[in-house]
C-alpha angles and dihedrals in degrees: 000000000000089000090053093049090052092051090049092050092051090047090052091049091049090050091048091048093049092047090048092051090047094049092047090050090049092049092048092049090048092050090048090050091048091050094047091050090047090052092050092048092049092048091052090048091051090048093052092045087052090052087051089054090051091050088051091053090051090051092050092051093045091050091047093058092043092051091052091054095043090054088071094236112169092207128080117271116282125206120203140155097263094064119106095254092057096047120091110277121223118250114254113223116223132175108295093355150013143254123229123185129190128186123204132183110237091191087068090069130072108276106230091197090062089076089082121033123178088355090299124112112250106225093196093051090048093054091047091050091050089052090050091051088048091052089053094047093242110148101181114109094245093146093065094041093048091052089053090048091054104041124079099229129087097227111116116232101245126310094314097051126110130207132171094296089065096045094046089064092062127094106267096023122220139161135246115267099239091207143068120299112264095193134017089239090071086078087077088069096062115113110277093354107168121212093234090053091050092049091051092048099044098079093053103042139063139185107231133143108298096248096055107120124222114261105227091197095065102027115113123245089254094053091046091052091058094065091089142010087238094063126086133193091259090054087049090054089050089053090051089053090047090060090070121185096317106039127229110315093208140008091248090065091051093050091047092069115115090240091059094052111126094004114134112215096177109155094019117108117211132183140174095217137051142216102184123069138167119225119196115197108194112194125188113188118169106307092338128096124191128179120197114195111196128187109216130192118200111205124212089255091059096255112140114208129193108231099172143004125202129188094171096079124093117259094248112039117204109259138169114277114265090221110114094001099097 
């Protein structure tokens, strides 16, 4: 009888142990499921908050153009860095986090797609891009290689150019695009493009339609200094100061500056207004952070369209310092 009671006790203990292990496993799986569901819910909340930031940026740009027209100004709209859209936006507090938006004028940067227009190299744009590379202490021949990346032929641009025959030797091999850049990140595909060079270039360049002009009211001093060999960074800073609080009202005023005397800008398109903007919606929700980078186009009728959304960019893109640019 004692032996039977011992076996029964051992059996009971085994059953309890098995039940305990099974229950612990079920609880662990349930906790994991709850955590996964919570993460998905938080991610969806952050995404919709970011879309709300994008919608707010659209509204700000739409209201900016409407205010200009309602003011009764006879001149065409002017976009500059003292308008509400360009000023720092306050953070919007939400439950367990906040939303911060930032709007930047992409037409105030050098347009990489302007290097090739109508399948023909733009000599003025190439010279300007080389000056930009020089200002940033970048020695690689990215100007020639980018022209070859954009054009449709297979003739290298000089000794430093690179067409398909150079890219097909890489591992893995690939070909040049033969078309305009769709996104700034495509620069990383250029032959021998270094990460540090890309990061230095990124705040000063954009990938817009080839015919989009440079807005002299929002361009940085460094970008303005690349318009001619006769301009320096200090002259570019003086131009920024000359914009004042309302920017240049027309291109003729910009060209009338003493620093621009005798400078030939043939082949370079300039403007005092913009259509293309970048809105960054930075969302912090609990322990999650999400940054939505949206490419916006404001039409002449005031409609603001979303052309592109990007979640692969860092929350705070490198950009020129605001100091001395307003």
